[in-house]
Residue, then its C-alpha position, 0 to 999 in steps of 0.5 A: m390306637k396305633r400301638s394297639l393295632l400293631s400289637l394285634t397285628i403281631a399277635f395275629i401273625f404269631i398265632t397264625l405262623s406258630g400253627q404251621d408247626k403243629n399237626v392240625s389235621d385233626s384240629a378245628w383250626n385252619f390257618n392260611g396266608v399269602t405274603s408277597l413283596n414286589i419291586s420294580q426299577l427303571s434306570l435310564s442314561n442318555w436314552a434317546a427315546g426318552g423316559e424317567d427313572a422309576f422305582s416302586a415297591n409293594a408288600i401284601l400280607n393276607l392271613s386267616a385263622h378259621y375255627l369250625k367244630d361242632k356248632t361253632a364257627w369263628d373266622n378271623d381275617l387280616s389283610l394288609g397292603f402298602g406300596l411306594i413309588n418314585q418316578g422322575s423328580t416327583g418324589l416318593r409317594k404311596s401307591d397302596d395303603k390298606i388295613d382290614f381286619s374282620s372277625k366273624f363268630g357263628h353258632k350253627a342254626s341248621n346244616k348250612w346256616f349260622y347265627s352270626g356276628l361280624l366285627n370289621f375294622k378298616t383304615q390305612f397306615a400313612e397320610g395321603f395327598d391329592n398331589p404329592a409332588s406339589e409344594d401346595k399338596v393337600k392332605i386327603s387321608n391319614f391313619m384313622a381318617p377315615g377309619y371304619v368300624s362296623l358290627s353286624f348281626g344276622m344269618d351266615y350261609k356256609p355251604n362249603e369251605a370256600f363260600a360264605l354269605l352273611l345277611a345282617p339286617l342289624t348293622g352299626k357302622m362308625t366312620f372316624v376322622l381323627d385327623d384335625e385338618l380333615s375333621a375340620a374340613g368335614s371329610f368322609g361324610v363326618d360333620a365339620g369339626k366332628r370326629l365320628r359319624s354313626e349309621f344304623g342299617g343292614s348289610v350283606k357280605i359275600s366271601w369266596n376263597k378258592e383255588l381256581v386251578k392249580n397254583i391260581r387262587l382267588n380271594t374276593n369279598i363284597g360288602l354292601f351297606s344301606n343306612y336305614l336312617k338316611d338315604p337308604q336307596y344309596v348302597d355303600v359298596n366295597w369290593d376287594m379281590l386278590l388273585t395270586f399266580k404261584v410260579n414256585e414256592f417263593i415266586s408268584a404274581s398277584f393282581v389286587s383290585q378294590l372298588i368303592y362307592d360311598h355316597d357320603i364321600v364327596f369329590n370336588l372336580d374341575t372337569n374342564n380345567d377352567g379353574t372352577i369346581d363344576y362337580s361335587g358329589p360321590k364317584i366310583q373309586l377303583k384301584e388296581l395293582f399287578g406285580i411279580g416278586l417274592a412270595y410265600t403261601f401256606n395252608k394248614 
């Protein structure tokens, strides 16, 4: 699986970058992407005010290849992110980890509506731990643990190049936990000892990618899913946002956020620190990341 994913990623990058050298003004393909590397470092020596040495690095890669001609539309998007942080004596640990690939194929039904199918794949690169600096750290995630694959069919509303709304009443969602430890623990809603959980329901995906003002671009995606077969009142939410601020051709700042709510992901919490778990249930997950560093953006 890892080799297949790496091959897919390399092929996608090659196809996207090779498109820059062609005259695509009359082509049905549109290629664009954002890549950035942000690094920060803090070193202290005999510093009376206190503090700890710190180092962090974060890389982001967003690539898109969109095809539109006659009655056919095909949108392909790849979003990768990985970050590391080392502060004081806590050791090196990851601060960001994301793999998200989607491919949406549509056939025009009317002026702004398409019959569409969407394939989406999400996971992460590396292991994650609840307390990485502790000797008794507990693994809580890994590559393909969780891994999500969904296949949706419905109608796609595309009034312009920036906005798309997919209404998919037929959606299959599969949650994979291919790590033995996490599978045995029944993580991410998969039954203990199992590696796969299948759901069938309806989904909505909203996408918006637009330059708000000169050199400031917003790319956001909101995904909603309801399982028809169990607790349909609990809607899974996945909201990604990337806001980029271009300083010049090679320097930019970026703000990344992700909000997740999944009723099947259970958190066991000791809210009053008395050593006893007094809450077990779902919670809103929120990640935010801001950085400034080297970047390259293209749109062909």
